[in-house]
Steps between C-alpha positions, in 0.01 A plus 500: 500500500550132558877537499492786750252321717717189495805705599318656796376157611851354487633796701239437769605137519865594538415755769297246693784249474746757633277593794581306823245237596309534817604259765261344740505632847654275765160457665332387180786262423483354848123457474534322165766266638290430808195428285698264280637320805156471657355363174781245481446386859124469457547308177746259663263450793214415263724253316595333831132471597415344164785254531390411854142440387614277214739312728230457764245373249756252361576377854127471568450284191793279601362461852157407364654238274706360784196473724299321231785262424561437870137402566493283187822331613352447847197331347716282276728398789203412722331297224818309419561431869146364549515281190849373584388406851204303369706336227765386746235367740303288256345692212362840412142519627184591314186653650142461380282803454279563805663191654271268299648196331252532213644837399829544308827490695760775466866418549722707726742535208280790386632694797835537326319721248230647723703632794760697293215648299317607816824643642565705188139622502536603864817695418323676215210587730732645764686714246169644382414601857838665567420839336193539723678463833860468612417208732344286226776238508497453878119482510491249216761280666305509827186404308679210330636371831157525662341310212777238527417450870132456412591245232718302740227505766240377250732221384570387855128500583425281199783254549427455872132431437366818657248575229302739719810708567580493127154630413536778759837601355361502147198704610735744672701523178189588300378754758841662522464579130223743594755710689833416341578505127570128481435512125854628453756255372726513806219360719436216257869422468551476875187290546594251228857484624373406846283217368719372216690243707174327598267554204728609217458836329195461276230419758605779743502740204139410421401540866684830527339628181157455658592732786680734259196534271270575794746757633539662158124524457473662843786750474478587131124492444287497817689751714542759220126479422411543868737797530357658186144459628599646838655806337186556295285481810728744685496738202 
């Protein structure tokens, strides 16, 4: 039985091999080719998008690094220029804390370290704000320039003996922190840069940190608590 069954099975195989194979209809063949072509085009488009995203992210990282390095280099160049000017016109100055001779004096040489550090911190702060809004860089630069103008005005008021005007400018700086986020590093960098030629970099940093801390407490603590309480009352 097994031999006969095997013979019949082999005959069926030979008959199937001799039978002509069915060919696909032209419509089905065309549809399969079109589907393959569409799949290939979609796949290539996805690959291009992925490459563009990777290229864009790499360019973004390079731009962020360049901005940070540029602001650090600006701080270093300004500090070296201030120190060189003082050195060539006598000696590098030192300033007492709170303008009291009994307190320790801080040399302007510290600005060579302080200003590049503040510039790099400002660049890092700006790059963190970039994903939130496309105009982060322009806004931060405007903020830094405005803080620089305030620093220059405060320095001029002090050096010309207009202490009342200096106190008004400082009070305006503190009050502006209630509206503007002056706790960000770009504000501090511009402010210190504007006062560094007159008072060095350390003392303006301490003064700017006072306004920055008050602004941070207002924007990051007080305002969110007030908004949260208002939402609960409205609910």
